[in-house]
CHARMM-style PDB file with segment names, atoms N, HN, CA, C and O in Angstrom:
ATOM      1  N   MET     1      62.365  61.187 115.994  1.00  0.00      PROA
ATOM      2  CA  MET     1      62.057  59.979 116.737  1.00  0.00      PROA
ATOM      3  C   MET     1      62.583  60.074 118.159  1.00  0.00      PROA
ATOM      4  O   MET     1      61.897  59.711 119.114  1.00  0.00      PROA
ATOM      5  N   ASN     2      63.797  60.561 118.287  1.00  0.00      PROA
ATOM      6  HN  ASN     2      64.355  60.856 117.511  1.00  0.00      PROA
ATOM      7  CA  ASN     2      64.415  60.581 119.619  1.00  0.00      PROA
ATOM      8  C   ASN     2      63.786  61.621 120.531  1.00  0.00      PROA
ATOM      9  O   ASN     2      63.773  61.439 121.749  1.00  0.00      PROA
ATOM     10  N   LYS     3      63.267  62.700 119.977  1.00  0.00      PROA
ATOM     11  HN  LYS     3      63.277  62.848 118.988  1.00  0.00      PROA
ATOM     12  CA  LYS     3      62.688  63.749 120.806  1.00  0.00      PROA
ATOM     13  C   LYS     3      61.311  63.361 121.351  1.00  0.00      PROA
ATOM     14  O   LYS     3      61.023  63.615 122.521  1.00  0.00      PROA
ATOM     15  N   TYR     4      60.461  62.755 120.530  1.00  0.00      PROA
ATOM     16  HN  TYR     4      60.695  62.549 119.580  1.00  0.00      PROA
ATOM     17  CA  TYR     4      59.081  62.465 120.922  1.00  0.00      PROA
ATOM     18  C   TYR     4      58.796  60.978 121.145  1.00  0.00      PROA
ATOM     19  O   TYR     4      57.731  60.626 121.653  1.00  0.00      PROA
ATOM     20  N   GLY     5      59.718  60.119 120.779  1.00  0.00      PROA
ATOM     21  HN  GLY     5      60.583  60.406 120.366  1.00  0.00      PROA
ATOM     22  CA  GLY     5      59.474  58.678 120.795  1.00  0.00      PROA
ATOM     23  C   GLY     5      59.084  58.098 122.140  1.00  0.00      PROA
ATOM     24  O   GLY     5      58.108  57.354 122.230  1.00  0.00      PROA
ATOM     25  N   TRP     6      59.832  58.427 123.193  1.00  0.00      PROA
ATOM     26  HN  TRP     6      60.625  59.032 123.120  1.00  0.00      PROA
ATOM     27  CA  TRP     6      59.541  57.837 124.505  1.00  0.00      PROA
ATOM     28  C   TRP     6      58.155  58.235 124.989  1.00  0.00      PROA
ATOM     29  O   TRP     6      57.425  57.419 125.552  1.00  0.00      PROA
ATOM     30  N   ARG     7      57.793  59.512 124.764  1.00  0.00      PROA
ATOM     31  HN  ARG     7      58.385  60.175 124.307  1.00  0.00      PROA
ATOM     32  CA  ARG     7      56.475  59.966 125.204  1.00  0.00      PROA
ATOM     33  C   ARG     7      55.366  59.249 124.443  1.00  0.00      PROA
ATOM     34  O   ARG     7      54.367  58.845 125.038  1.00  0.00      PROA
ATOM     35  N   LYS     8      55.532  59.088 123.136  1.00  0.00      PROA
ATOM     36  HN  LYS     8      56.343  59.416 122.652  1.00  0.00      PROA
ATOM     37  CA  LYS     8      54.531  58.389 122.333  1.00  0.00      PROA
ATOM     38  C   LYS     8      54.428  56.924 122.731  1.00  0.00      PROA
ATOM     39  O   LYS     8      53.334  56.361 122.762  1.00  0.00      PROA
ATOM     40  N   LYS     9      55.558  56.308 123.034  1.00  0.00      PROA
ATOM     41  HN  LYS     9      56.447  56.765 123.010  1.00  0.00      PROA
ATOM     42  CA  LYS     9      55.539  54.898 123.464  1.00  0.00      PROA
ATOM     43  C   LYS     9      54.785  54.769 124.782  1.00  0.00      PROA
ATOM     44  O   LYS     9      53.991  53.844 124.953  1.00  0.00      PROA
ATOM     45  N   GLU    10      55.026  55.684 125.711  1.00  0.00      PROA
ATOM     46  HN  GLU    10      55.671  56.435 125.573  1.00  0.00      PROA
ATOM     47  CA  GLU    10      54.323  55.642 126.991  1.00  0.00      PROA
ATOM     48  C   GLU    10      52.818  55.853 126.789  1.00  0.00      PROA
ATOM     49  O   GLU    10      52.011  55.137 127.383  1.00  0.00      PROA
ATOM     50  N   GLU    11      52.434  56.826 125.959  1.00  0.00      PROA
ATOM     51  HN  GLU    11      53.089  57.408 125.476  1.00  0.00      PROA
ATOM     52  CA  GLU    11      51.018  57.068 125.685  1.00  0.00      PROA
ATOM     53  C   GLU    11      50.363  55.831 125.089  1.00  0.00      PROA
ATOM     54  O   GLU    11      49.270  55.451 125.508  1.00  0.00      PROA
ATOM     55  N   ARG    12      51.013  55.195 124.115  1.00  0.00      PROA
ATOM     56  HN  ARG    12      51.901  55.504 123.774  1.00  0.00      PROA
ATOM     57  CA  ARG    12      50.451  54.006 123.472  1.00  0.00      PROA
ATOM     58  C   ARG    12      50.331  52.847 124.455  1.00  0.00      PROA
ATOM     59  O   ARG    12      49.314  52.154 124.483  1.00  0.00      PROA
ATOM     60  N   ASP    13      51.373  52.637 125.264  1.00  0.00      PROA
ATOM     61  HN  ASP    13      52.199  53.200 125.242  1.00  0.00      PROA
ATOM     62  CA  ASP    13      51.336  51.539 126.227  1.00  0.00      PROA
ATOM     63  C   ASP    13      50.218  51.734 127.248  1.00  0.00      PROA
ATOM     64  O   ASP    13      49.501  50.787 127.571  1.00  0.00      PROA
ATOM     65  N   ARG    14      50.069  52.947 127.752  1.00  0.00      PROA
ATOM     66  HN  ARG    14      50.651  53.716 127.489  1.00  0.00      PROA
ATOM     67  CA  ARG    14      48.998  53.210 128.730  1.00  0.00      PROA
ATOM     68  C   ARG    14      47.626  53.014 128.101  1.00  0.00      PROA
ATOM     69  O   ARG    14      46.726  52.455 128.728  1.00  0.00      PROA
ATOM     70  N   LYS    15      47.465  53.472 126.867  1.00  0.00      PROA
ATOM     71  HN  LYS    15      48.196  53.926 126.357  1.00  0.00      PROA
ATOM     72  CA  LYS    15      46.195  53.330 126.151  1.00  0.00      PROA
ATOM     73  C   LYS    15      45.847  51.854 125.962  1.00  0.00      PROA
ATOM     74  O   LYS    15      44.679  51.476 126.049  1.00  0.00      PROA
ATOM     75  N   ASN    16      46.844  51.030 125.707  1.00  0.00      PROA
ATOM     76  HN  ASN    16      47.794  51.337 125.636  1.00  0.00      PROA
ATOM     77  CA  ASN    16      46.631  49.602 125.466  1.00  0.00      PROA
ATOM     78  C   ASN    16      46.690  48.771 126.739  1.00  0.00      PROA
ATOM     79  O   ASN    16      46.590  47.545 126.681  1.00  0.00      PROA
ATOM     80  N   GLY    17      46.852  49.421 127.889  1.00  0.00      PROA
ATOM     81  HN  GLY    17      46.934  50.417 127.936  1.00  0.00      PROA
ATOM     82  CA  GLY    17      46.893  48.691 129.156  1.00  0.00      PROA
ATOM     83  C   GLY    17      48.168  47.900 129.366  1.00  0.00      PROA
ATOM     84  O   GLY    17      48.191  46.944 130.141  1.00  0.00      PROA
ATOM     85  N   VAL    18      49.234  48.298 128.674  1.00  0.00      PROA
ATOM     86  HN  VAL    18      49.215  49.075 128.044  1.00  0.00      PROA
ATOM     87  CA  VAL    18      50.523  47.624 128.783  1.00  0.00      PROA
ATOM     88  C   VAL    18      51.386  48.413 129.757  1.00  0.00      PROA
ATOM     89  O   VAL    18      51.360  49.643 129.759  1.00  0.00      PROA
ATOM     90  N   SER    19      52.131  47.723 130.566  1.00  0.00      PROA
ATOM     91  HN  SER    19      52.152  46.723 130.564  1.00  0.00      PROA
ATOM     92  CA  SER    19      53.013  48.388 131.520  1.00  0.00      PROA
ATOM     93  C   SER    19      54.168  49.052 130.781  1.00  0.00      PROA
ATOM     94  O   SER    19      54.909  48.396 130.048  1.00  0.00      PROA
ATOM     95  N   PHE    20      54.314  50.351 130.980  1.00  0.00      PROA
ATOM     96  HN  PHE    20      53.713  50.884 131.575  1.00  0.00      PROA
ATOM     97  CA  PHE    20      55.428  51.081 130.373  1.00  0.00      PROA
ATOM     98  C   PHE    20      56.639  50.909 131.274  1.00  0.00      PROA
ATOM     99  O   PHE    20      56.593  51.242 132.458  1.00  0.00      PROA
ATOM    100  N   GLU    21      57.722  50.388 130.710  1.00  0.00      PROA
ATOM    101  HN  GLU    21      57.759  50.117 129.748  1.00  0.00      PROA
ATOM    102  CA  GLU    21      58.912  50.081 131.498  1.00  0.00      PROA
ATOM    103  C   GLU    21      59.827  51.281 131.694  1.00  0.00      PROA
ATOM    104  O   GLU    21      60.860  51.168 132.353  1.00  0.00      PROA
ATOM    105  N   GLY    22      59.466  52.421 131.135  1.00  0.00      PROA
ATOM    106  HN  GLY    22      58.626  52.513 130.600  1.00  0.00      PROA
ATOM    107  CA  GLY    22      60.294  53.611 131.289  1.00  0.00      PROA
ATOM    108  C   GLY    22      61.323  53.740 130.194  1.00  0.00      PROA
ATOM    109  O   GLY    22      61.490  52.858 129.352  1.00  0.00      PROA
ATOM    110  N   ARG    23      61.996  54.846 130.230  1.00  0.00      PROA
ATOM    111  HN  ARG    23      61.860  55.563 130.914  1.00  0.00      PROA
ATOM    112  CA  ARG    23      63.030  55.119 129.239  1.00  0.00      PROA
ATOM    113  C   ARG    23      64.203  54.181 129.431  1.00  0.00      PROA
ATOM    114  O   ARG    23      64.612  53.885 130.554  1.00  0.00      PROA
ATOM    115  N   GLN    24      64.722  53.731 128.337  1.00  0.00      PROA
ATOM    116  HN  GLN    24      64.390  53.971 127.425  1.00  0.00      PROA
ATOM    117  CA  GLN    24      65.925  52.911 128.346  1.00  0.00      PROA
ATOM    118  C   GLN    24      67.121  53.838 128.155  1.00  0.00      PROA
ATOM    119  O   GLN    24      66.963  54.944 127.637  1.00  0.00      PROA
ATOM    120  N   PRO    25      68.300  53.412 128.558  1.00  0.00      PROA
ATOM    121  CA  PRO    25      69.485  54.252 128.323  1.00  0.00      PROA
ATOM    122  C   PRO    25      69.704  54.446 126.822  1.00  0.00      PROA
ATOM    123  O   PRO    25      69.526  53.516 126.036  1.00  0.00      PROA
ATOM    124  N   GLY    26      70.080  55.629 126.443  1.00  0.00      PROA
ATOM    125  HN  GLY    26      70.225  56.385 127.081  1.00  0.00      PROA
ATOM    126  CA  GLY    26      70.377  55.911 125.039  1.00  0.00      PROA
ATOM    127  C   GLY    26      69.202  56.509 124.294  1.00  0.00      PROA
ATOM    128  O   GLY    26      68.153  56.795 124.872  1.00  0.00      PROA
ATOM    129  N   GLU    27      69.400  56.691 123.012  1.00  0.00      PROA
ATOM    130  HN  GLU    27      70.252  56.459 122.543  1.00  0.00      PROA
ATOM    131  CA  GLU    27      68.402  57.282 122.142  1.00  0.00      PROA
ATOM    132  C   GLU    27      67.224  56.331 121.927  1.00  0.00      PROA
ATOM    133  O   GLU    27      67.381  55.111 121.974  1.00  0.00      PROA
ATOM    134  N   PHE    28      66.055  56.900 121.693  1.00  0.00      PROA
ATOM    135  HN  PHE    28      65.927  57.891 121.654  1.00  0.00      PROA
ATOM    136  CA  PHE    28      64.856  56.097 121.436  1.00  0.00      PROA
ATOM    137  C   PHE    28      65.069  55.184 120.233  1.00  0.00      PROA
ATOM    138  O   PHE    28      64.736  54.000 120.278  1.00  0.00      PROA
ATOM    139  N   SER    29      65.625  55.739 119.163  1.00  0.00      PROA
ATOM    140  HN  SER    29      65.896  56.701 119.127  1.00  0.00      PROA
ATOM    141  CA  SER    29      65.794  54.962 117.934  1.00  0.00      PROA
ATOM    142  C   SER    29      66.831  53.845 118.075  1.00  0.00      PROA
ATOM    143  O   SER    29      66.858  52.932 117.250  1.00  0.00      PROA
ATOM    144  N   SER    30      67.666  53.897 119.083  1.00  0.00      PROA
ATOM    145  HN  SER    30      67.643  54.639 119.753  1.00  0.00      PROA
ATOM    146  CA  SER    30      68.629  52.823 119.320  1.00  0.00      PROA
ATOM    147  C   SER    30      67.991  51.640 120.044  1.00  0.00      PROA
ATOM    148  O   SER    30      68.498  50.521 119.978  1.00  0.00      PROA
ATOM    149  N   ASN    31      66.885  51.889 120.731  1.00  0.00      PROA
ATOM    150  HN  ASN    31      66.472  52.799 120.784  1.00  0.00      PROA
ATOM    151  CA  ASN    31      66.242  50.857 121.539  1.00  0.00      PROA
ATOM    152  C   ASN    31      64.926  50.335 120.979  1.00  0.00      PROA
ATOM    153  O   ASN    31      64.391  49.349 121.486  1.00  0.00      PROA
ATOM    154  N   ASN    32      64.398  50.975 119.949  1.00  0.00      PROA
ATOM    155  HN  ASN    32      64.833  51.776 119.538  1.00  0.00      PROA
ATOM    156  CA  ASN    32      63.083  50.620 119.431  1.00  0.00      PROA
ATOM    157  C   ASN    32      63.097  50.579 117.920  1.00  0.00      PROA
ATOM    158  O   ASN    32      63.967  51.163 117.273  1.00  0.00      PROA
ATOM    159  N   ASN    33      62.105  49.870 117.356  1.00  0.00      PROA
ATOM    160  HN  ASN    33      61.398  49.396 117.881  1.00  0.00      PROA
ATOM    161  CA  ASN    33      61.987  49.822 115.901  1.00  0.00      PROA
ATOM    162  C   ASN    33      61.166  51.013 115.413  1.00  0.00      PROA
ATOM    163  O   ASN    33      60.897  51.933 116.186  1.00  0.00      PROA
ATOM    164  N   ALA    34      60.772  51.011 114.165  1.00  0.00      PROA
ATOM    165  HN  ALA    34      60.990  50.264 113.537  1.00  0.00      PROA
ATOM    166  CA  ALA    34      60.074  52.148 113.559  1.00  0.00      PROA
ATOM    167  C   ALA    34      58.558  52.074 113.717  1.00  0.00      PROA
ATOM    168  O   ALA    34      57.833  52.785 113.021  1.00  0.00      PROA
ATOM    169  N   GLU    35      58.075  51.238 114.606  1.00  0.00      PROA
ATOM    170  HN  GLU    35      58.664  50.660 115.171  1.00  0.00      PROA
ATOM    171  CA  GLU    35      56.640  51.049 114.782  1.00  0.00      PROA
ATOM    172  C   GLU    35      55.902  52.349 115.119  1.00  0.00      PROA
ATOM    173  O   GLU    35      54.778  52.549 114.658  1.00  0.00      PROA
ATOM    174  N   LEU    36      56.501  53.216 115.897  1.00  0.00      PROA
ATOM    175  HN  LEU    36      57.414  53.053 116.271  1.00  0.00      PROA
ATOM    176  CA  LEU    36      55.851  54.456 116.312  1.00  0.00      PROA
ATOM    177  C   LEU    36      56.138  55.628 115.380  1.00  0.00      PROA
ATOM    178  O   LEU    36      55.747  56.758 115.676  1.00  0.00      PROA
ATOM    179  N   THR    37      56.803  55.383 114.279  1.00  0.00      PROA
ATOM    180  HN  THR    37      57.121  54.466 114.039  1.00  0.00      PROA
ATOM    181  CA  THR    37      57.163  56.471 113.376  1.00  0.00      PROA
ATOM    182  C   THR    37      55.957  57.282 112.903  1.00  0.00      PROA
ATOM    183  O   THR    37      56.050  58.509 112.871  1.00  0.00      PROA
ATOM    184  N   PRO    38      54.830  56.668 112.534  1.00  0.00      PROA
ATOM    185  CA  PRO    38      53.684  57.495 112.124  1.00  0.00      PROA
ATOM    186  C   PRO    38      53.210  58.443 113.227  1.00  0.00      PROA
ATOM    187  O   PRO    38      52.905  59.603 112.950  1.00  0.00      PROA
ATOM    188  N   ASP    39      53.145  57.971 114.459  1.00  0.00      PROA
ATOM    189  HN  ASP    39      53.392  57.029 114.684  1.00  0.00      PROA
ATOM    190  CA  ASP    39      52.722  58.840 115.562  1.00  0.00      PROA
ATOM    191  C   ASP    39      53.723  59.954 115.809  1.00  0.00      PROA
ATOM    192  O   ASP    39      53.344  61.103 116.037  1.00  0.00      PROA
ATOM    193  N   VAL    40      54.987  59.613 115.764  1.00  0.00      PROA
ATOM    194  HN  VAL    40      55.295  58.680 115.578  1.00  0.00      PROA
ATOM    195  CA  VAL    40      56.021  60.620 115.983  1.00  0.00      PROA
ATOM    196  C   VAL    40      56.025  61.613 114.819  1.00  0.00      PROA
ATOM    197  O   VAL    40      56.263  62.803 115.024  1.00  0.00      PROA
ATOM    198  N   SER    41      55.769  61.140 113.617  1.00  0.00      PROA
ATOM    199  HN  SER    41      55.577  60.173 113.451  1.00  0.00      PROA
ATOM    200  CA  SER    41      55.691  62.035 112.463  1.00  0.00      PROA
ATOM    201  C   SER    41      54.556  63.031 112.625  1.00  0.00      PROA
ATOM    202  O   SER    41      54.704  64.208 112.294  1.00  0.00      PROA
ATOM    203  N   ASN    42      53.419  62.561 113.134  1.00  0.00      PROA
ATOM    204  HN  ASN    42      53.299  61.606 113.403  1.00  0.00      PROA
ATOM    205  CA  ASN    42      52.309  63.481 113.392  1.00  0.00      PROA
ATOM    206  C   ASN    42      52.719  64.558 114.379  1.00  0.00      PROA
ATOM    207  O   ASN    42      52.385  65.730 114.210  1.00  0.00      PROA
ATOM    208  N   GLU    43      53.442  64.155 115.407  1.00  0.00      PROA
ATOM    209  HN  GLU    43      53.714  63.202 115.545  1.00  0.00      PROA
ATOM    210  CA  GLU    43      53.939  65.102 116.401  1.00  0.00      PROA
ATOM    211  C   GLU    43      54.877  66.117 115.741  1.00  0.00      PROA
ATOM    212  O   GLU    43      54.808  67.314 116.022  1.00  0.00      PROA
ATOM    213  N   PHE    44      55.736  65.634 114.877  1.00  0.00      PROA
ATOM    214  HN  PHE    44      55.792  64.662 114.648  1.00  0.00      PROA
ATOM    215  CA  PHE    44      56.665  66.502 114.162  1.00  0.00      PROA
ATOM    216  C   PHE    44      55.915  67.537 113.343  1.00  0.00      PROA
ATOM    217  O   PHE    44      56.225  68.727 113.406  1.00  0.00      PROA
ATOM    218  N   VAL    45      54.932  67.091 112.576  1.00  0.00      PROA
ATOM    219  HN  VAL    45      54.681  66.125 112.525  1.00  0.00      PROA
ATOM    220  CA  VAL    45      54.201  68.007 111.704  1.00  0.00      PROA
ATOM    221  C   VAL    45      53.412  69.023 112.520  1.00  0.00      PROA
ATOM    222  O   VAL    45      53.440  70.216 112.217  1.00  0.00      PROA
ATOM    223  N   THR    46      52.713  68.565 113.545  1.00  0.00      PROA
ATOM    224  HN  THR    46      52.691  67.596 113.791  1.00  0.00      PROA
ATOM    225  CA  THR    46      51.834  69.476 114.269  1.00  0.00      PROA
ATOM    226  C   THR    46      52.565  70.419 115.213  1.00  0.00      PROA
ATOM    227  O   THR    46      52.134  71.559 115.386  1.00  0.00      PROA
ATOM    228  N   ILE    47      53.633  69.988 115.814  1.00  0.00      PROA
ATOM    229  HN  ILE    47      53.983  69.062 115.673  1.00  0.00      PROA
ATOM    230  CA  ILE    47      54.324  70.841 116.783  1.00  0.00      PROA
ATOM    231  C   ILE    47      55.537  71.528 116.172  1.00  0.00      PROA
ATOM    232  O   ILE    47      55.610  72.757 116.145  1.00  0.00      PROA
ATOM    233  N   PHE    48      56.472  70.753 115.689  1.00  0.00      PROA
ATOM    234  HN  PHE    48      56.413  69.755 115.711  1.00  0.00      PROA
ATOM    235  CA  PHE    48      57.724  71.331 115.210  1.00  0.00      PROA
ATOM    236  C   PHE    48      57.509  72.295 114.057  1.00  0.00      PROA
ATOM    237  O   PHE    48      58.052  73.399 114.068  1.00  0.00      PROA
ATOM    238  N   MET    49      56.737  71.901 113.074  1.00  0.00      PROA
ATOM    239  HN  MET    49      56.296  71.003 113.065  1.00  0.00      PROA
ATOM    240  CA  MET    49      56.557  72.756 111.909  1.00  0.00      PROA
ATOM    241  C   MET    49      55.728  73.995 112.226  1.00  0.00      PROA
ATOM    242  O   MET    49      55.917  75.032 111.590  1.00  0.00      PROA
ATOM    243  N   ASP    50      54.810  73.913 113.194  1.00  0.00      PROA
ATOM    244  HN  ASP    50      54.657  73.070 113.710  1.00  0.00      PROA
ATOM    245  CA  ASP    50      54.065  75.100 113.599  1.00  0.00      PROA
ATOM    246  C   ASP    50      54.969  76.095 114.323  1.00  0.00      PROA
ATOM    247  O   ASP    50      54.789  77.307 114.199  1.00  0.00      PROA
ATOM    248  N   GLU    51      55.931  75.587 115.072  1.00  0.00      PROA
ATOM    249  HN  GLU    51      56.078  74.603 115.172  1.00  0.00      PROA
ATOM    250  CA  GLU    51      56.852  76.461 115.810  1.00  0.00      PROA
ATOM    251  C   GLU    51      57.987  76.986 114.944  1.00  0.00      PROA
ATOM    252  O   GLU    51      58.579  78.020 115.253  1.00  0.00      PROA
ATOM    253  N   ASN    52      58.292  76.279 113.862  1.00  0.00      PROA
ATOM    254  HN  ASN    52      57.811  75.439 113.611  1.00  0.00      PROA
ATOM    255  CA  ASN    52      59.417  76.626 112.995  1.00  0.00      PROA
ATOM    256  C   ASN    52      58.958  76.678 111.540  1.00  0.00      PROA
ATOM    257  O   ASN    52      59.250  75.768 110.765  1.00  0.00      PROA
ATOM    258  N   PRO    53      58.246  77.731 111.168  1.00  0.00      PROA
ATOM    259  CA  PRO    53      57.729  77.790 109.799  1.00  0.00      PROA
ATOM    260  C   PRO    53      58.854  77.748 108.764  1.00  0.00      PROA
ATOM    261  O   PRO    53      59.948  78.267 108.983  1.00  0.00      PROA
ATOM    262  N   CYS    54      58.552  77.122 107.647  1.00  0.00      PROA
ATOM    263  HN  CYS    54      57.663  76.700 107.469  1.00  0.00      PROA
ATOM    264  CA  CYS    54      59.514  77.060 106.548  1.00  0.00      PROA
ATOM    265  C   CYS    54      58.750  77.215 105.237  1.00  0.00      PROA
ATOM    266  O   CYS    54      57.540  77.437 105.242  1.00  0.00      PROA
ATOM    267  N   SER    55      59.441  77.102 104.142  1.00  0.00      PROA
ATOM    268  HN  SER    55      60.425  76.922 104.137  1.00  0.00      PROA
ATOM    269  CA  SER    55      58.827  77.329 102.842  1.00  0.00      PROA
ATOM    270  C   SER    55      58.043  76.124 102.334  1.00  0.00      PROA
ATOM    271  O   SER    55      57.400  76.218 101.289  1.00  0.00      PROA
ATOM    272  N   ILE    56      58.076  75.005 103.035  1.00  0.00      PROA
ATOM    273  HN  ILE    56      58.598  74.928 103.884  1.00  0.00      PROA
ATOM    274  CA  ILE    56      57.343  73.808 102.608  1.00  0.00      PROA
ATOM    275  C   ILE    56      55.925  73.871 103.181  1.00  0.00      PROA
ATOM    276  O   ILE    56      55.735  74.131 104.369  1.00  0.00      PROA
ATOM    277  N   GLU    57      54.957  73.634 102.336  1.00  0.00      PROA
ATOM    278  HN  GLU    57      55.111  73.424 101.371  1.00  0.00      PROA
ATOM    279  CA  GLU    57      53.558  73.644 102.772  1.00  0.00      PROA
ATOM    280  C   GLU    57      53.274  72.464 103.699  1.00  0.00      PROA
ATOM    281  O   GLU    57      53.872  71.396 103.567  1.00  0.00      PROA
ATOM    282  N   ARG    58      52.362  72.671 104.626  1.00  0.00      PROA
ATOM    283  HN  ARG    58      51.876  73.538 104.733  1.00  0.00      PROA
ATOM    284  CA  ARG    58      52.013  71.631 105.597  1.00  0.00      PROA
ATOM    285  C   ARG    58      51.545  70.341 104.911  1.00  0.00      PROA
ATOM    286  O   ARG    58      51.935  69.249 105.324  1.00  0.00      PROA
ATOM    287  N   CYS    59      50.719  70.458 103.877  1.00  0.00      PROA
ATOM    288  HN  CYS    59      50.402  71.345 103.542  1.00  0.00      PROA
ATOM    289  CA  CYS    59      50.223  69.268 103.180  1.00  0.00      PROA
ATOM    290  C   CYS    59      51.371  68.501 102.520  1.00  0.00      PROA
ATOM    291  O   CYS    59      51.340  67.272 102.457  1.00  0.00      PROA
ATOM    292  N   ASP    60      52.383  69.221 102.028  1.00  0.00      PROA
ATOM    293  HN  ASP    60      52.408  70.219 102.079  1.00  0.00      PROA
ATOM    294  CA  ASP    60      53.546  68.554 101.437  1.00  0.00      PROA
ATOM    295  C   ASP    60      54.368  67.826 102.496  1.00  0.00      PROA
ATOM    296  O   ASP    60      54.899  66.744 102.245  1.00  0.00      PROA
ATOM    297  N   ILE    61      54.469  68.426 103.678  1.00  0.00      PROA
ATOM    298  HN  ILE    61      54.038  69.305 103.882  1.00  0.00      PROA
ATOM    299  CA  ILE    61      55.196  67.780 104.771  1.00  0.00      PROA
ATOM    300  C   ILE    61      54.473  66.505 105.193  1.00  0.00      PROA
ATOM    301  O   ILE    61      55.107  65.481 105.448  1.00  0.00      PROA
ATOM    302  N   ILE    62      53.153  66.568 105.265  1.00  0.00      PROA
ATOM    303  HN  ILE    62      52.638  67.400 105.058  1.00  0.00      PROA
ATOM    304  CA  ILE    62      52.364  65.383 105.617  1.00  0.00      PROA
ATOM    305  C   ILE    62      52.581  64.286 104.579  1.00  0.00      PROA
ATOM    306  O   ILE    62      52.766  63.124 104.940  1.00  0.00      PROA
ATOM    307  N   ASP    63      52.560  64.640 103.301  1.00  0.00      PROA
ATOM    308  HN  ASP    63      52.409  65.585 103.008  1.00  0.00      PROA
ATOM    309  CA  ASP    63      52.815  63.655 102.244  1.00  0.00      PROA
ATOM    310  C   ASP    63      54.208  63.050 102.362  1.00  0.00      PROA
ATOM    311  O   ASP    63      54.381  61.843 102.191  1.00  0.00      PROA
ATOM    312  N   MET    64      55.201  63.889 102.655  1.00  0.00      PROA
ATOM    313  HN  MET    64      55.060  64.869 102.793  1.00  0.00      PROA
ATOM    314  CA  MET    64      56.572  63.379 102.793  1.00  0.00      PROA
ATOM    315  C   MET    64      56.687  62.414 103.967  1.00  0.00      PROA
ATOM    316  O   MET    64      57.321  61.365 103.845  1.00  0.00      PROA
ATOM    317  N   THR    65      56.080  62.757 105.107  1.00  0.00      PROA
ATOM    318  HN  THR    65      55.565  63.608 105.206  1.00  0.00      PROA
ATOM    319  CA  THR    65      56.177  61.860 106.259  1.00  0.00      PROA
ATOM    320  C   THR    65      55.396  60.574 106.014  1.00  0.00      PROA
ATOM    321  O   THR    65      55.816  59.504 106.455  1.00  0.00      PROA
ATOM    322  N   ARG    66      54.267  60.666 105.316  1.00  0.00      PROA
ATOM    323  HN  ARG    66      53.927  61.535 104.957  1.00  0.00      PROA
ATOM    324  CA  ARG    66      53.506  59.458 104.972  1.00  0.00      PROA
ATOM    325  C   ARG    66      54.332  58.551 104.071  1.00  0.00      PROA
ATOM    326  O   ARG    66      54.396  57.342 104.291  1.00  0.00      PROA
ATOM    327  N   ASN    67      54.964  59.136 103.054  1.00  0.00      PROA
ATOM    328  HN  ASN    67      54.911  60.119 102.875  1.00  0.00      PROA
ATOM    329  CA  ASN    67      55.811  58.350 102.153  1.00  0.00      PROA
ATOM    330  C   ASN    67      56.988  57.738 102.900  1.00  0.00      PROA
ATOM    331  O   ASN    67      57.368  56.598 102.636  1.00  0.00      PROA
ATOM    332  N   PHE    68      57.568  58.493 103.832  1.00  0.00      PROA
ATOM    333  HN  PHE    68      57.259  59.420 104.047  1.00  0.00      PROA
ATOM    334  CA  PHE    68      58.677  57.981 104.640  1.00  0.00      PROA
ATOM    335  C   PHE    68      58.226  56.778 105.467  1.00  0.00      PROA
ATOM    336  O   PHE    68      58.939  55.779 105.554  1.00  0.00      PROA
ATOM    337  N   CYS    69      57.052  56.874 106.068  1.00  0.00      PROA
ATOM    338  HN  CYS    69      56.472  57.685 105.997  1.00  0.00      PROA
ATOM    339  CA  CYS    69      56.538  55.760 106.880  1.00  0.00      PROA
ATOM    340  C   CYS    69      56.266  54.533 106.018  1.00  0.00      PROA
ATOM    341  O   CYS    69      56.546  53.409 106.433  1.00  0.00      PROA
ATOM    342  N   HSD    70      55.720  54.744 104.815  1.00  0.00      PROA
ATOM    343  HN  HSD    70      55.493  55.658 104.478  1.00  0.00      PROA
ATOM    344  CA  HSD    70      55.507  53.617 103.903  1.00  0.00      PROA
ATOM    345  C   HSD    70      56.830  52.991 103.499  1.00  0.00      PROA
ATOM    346  O   HSD    70      56.938  51.770 103.387  1.00  0.00      PROA
ATOM    347  N   TRP    71      57.829  53.822 103.282  1.00  0.00      PROA
ATOM    348  HN  TRP    71      57.742  54.814 103.373  1.00  0.00      PROA
ATOM    349  CA  TRP    71      59.147  53.317 102.926  1.00  0.00      PROA
ATOM    350  C   TRP    71      59.725  52.474 104.055  1.00  0.00      PROA
ATOM    351  O   TRP    71      60.293  51.409 103.814  1.00  0.00      PROA
ATOM    352  N   LEU    72      59.577  52.960 105.303  1.00  0.00      PROA
ATOM    353  HN  LEU    72      59.116  53.826 105.499  1.00  0.00      PROA
ATOM    354  CA  LEU    72      60.087  52.198 106.439  1.00  0.00      PROA
ATOM    355  C   LEU    72      59.363  50.861 106.594  1.00  0.00      PROA
ATOM    356  O   LEU    72      59.971  49.853 106.951  1.00  0.00      PROA
ATOM    357  N   TYR    73      58.069  50.868 106.322  1.00  0.00      PROA
ATOM    358  HN  TYR    73      57.575  51.687 106.032  1.00  0.00      PROA
ATOM    359  CA  TYR    73      57.279  49.653 106.481  1.00  0.00      PROA
ATOM    360  C   TYR    73      57.704  48.624 105.448  1.00  0.00      PROA
ATOM    361  OT1 TYR    73      57.155  47.523 105.413  1.00  0.00      PROA
TER     362      TYR     73
END
């Protein structure tokens, strides 16, 4: 969340025509709720896992992040 959150928030705000107020001091997760977690999770799966292969299959990672987002909701 903290690595990709601010960028995703800015992208969403611009897409919706909302003024992006910029980064706030501190970590993203300290200043925002879990609303952007699904978008950030997509970023995690597509970028981080492609750059850092592990023994978990991509489809399993997607299922885990989906379940995590449902849990947060």
